[in-house]
N, C-alpha and C positions, 0 to 999 in steps of 0.2 A: 438506462439497462447497455446500449452500445457502448459510453463511454469504458462500464467495470469491463465491459468482452476485451477489448481493443488497449486501455491494462493491463491485461488477463494476460492476452496473447502475447505483449510486448514482454511479459514478464520473463515469462516462457520459453521465448527465442532466442532472450537474452542469456537463460539459466544453457537454453543447450552450445549457445557460441560457448559458452566458459565450458562446461562441457568437451568438446571438443578442441579446447585452449589447450584441457588438463590432459585428453587425453593423450594433445601431440607432444605438449613436454614430461610425460611420458615418455615414449618412442623414443624423445632428442634423449630423455637420460642416459639410454644403454651407448654400450660404445661399439655401434658396429654403425660400417661408412650407410645410409641408408639412399636407395636413387630415387627415391621419392618417391615409387606409386606408390606402395603403402599409403605416404602422408599423404599426397594430391585423393587416396577416396577417399578417408574416413569424410565421413558428414555425416548428417542429422535430416531425420524429417519429423513432423509434427502431426501424425495418421489422423486424430482424433483432439480434442483442446488436449493435452495438459501429457496425451499419450506418444509417447516420440520412441521411435525406430535410425536405430544409429547401426549403420551401414561403414561399409570398408570391405577391400578386393578378397576374392573364395578366399584365399592365403593369409593371410593374416590373423584369419583364428588359430591356424599354427604357429605359428608364430609367438602368438597367445598364451597357449594354453600348451601348447608343447603337440610334436608328438612319440610315443614308444614307439620305439626300435626291443630288436630282438634281441639284445642284450644288456638293455639296460629300461628303466623303470619310472617316468617321468609320472610317475601318477596323472596320466590325459584319457578323453577320453578317447582320442585321436592314437589309432595304432595302427602302424607300419600294415600294408595290405597288398600284397601284390609282388610285379618280379620286377629286382632292380633295375633292369633294362626298359624298362616300359618307362619307370619314373625321371631315368637317365633324359630320355627324350626333351620331357616337360623342366626341367631345369637346367636343357643350355642353350639358351640364351645367360642367365644369370652368372651359372662356373664361368661362360664361354671371358663375361666380361670380368669376372677377376681373372681367369685366367691358368680355371683350374678343371681338372678333368669330369666328366659327368658322371660318368661312369661311376668313377674313385666319390662322387660325390656320394654320387645316391646308394651304393654300394656303404656311404659308413652312416649314413643317413636310416637306412638300414635297419643293418647293428645297430650304432649311442642312439636312434633317435635325432629327433633333435630340441634341444632345453629352450623348457618355458621360458618365453621373457613375457607378462604381464602390465599389459597396457592398454590396453582396454574394455574385457567385460569389468573388470576387476573396475576401474577408475571408476565407471558407470554405475557402477551397484553401489561404489563410495559414495558420490554426488546426488544420488534418491532423495537419504529423507533433506537436502538439501529445498529439490524441489520441491518439496512440501513447505518448509521455512517461508520458499518468493510465495506461492500462494497463498497464503495467510496474511503475509505484510502487504503482499499488494491489497489483499479485501478491508484490511485495518485502515490501510490508508486509505481507502476511498472512502469506508465509510465515515473516516474523521472527516472527512475533507469532507462530501456532502452533510454532514452536523455541522458545522461551521458556515458554511455557505446558509443552510439555514437558517442556525441561529442569526445569523450579519443579516438577512432578510426583514 
């Protein structure tokens, strides 16, 4: 049974790697210059057999699902809360790197929100049915090989 377990783990690992590649491809499809921090933070871990946890930098969820501002609704689970001056502090390194005024950017986020750029959650959800296919094919290939070995003996 160890052979089957190893085959299933390898197939699941390959699915996880392909899912990360699909996420990165979707992320790269947006006409935005990313500095790579978000891209490098995207990973997965298999917490139990065939139970995956996909991870990324905390701010990635706001990029993925957007943020509702006070003047615009993106139908996002994330709403702008707090004062814009505090937000300016957190986005200062990013704004400085882009040559932008962090206070102006924070006011804009408060008013307009952040447009969703679905690259993470939707990609993972769309690939879940493929995991079932991978598992079934791996079982089928293992059983066919076992039957073939038994017939040749």
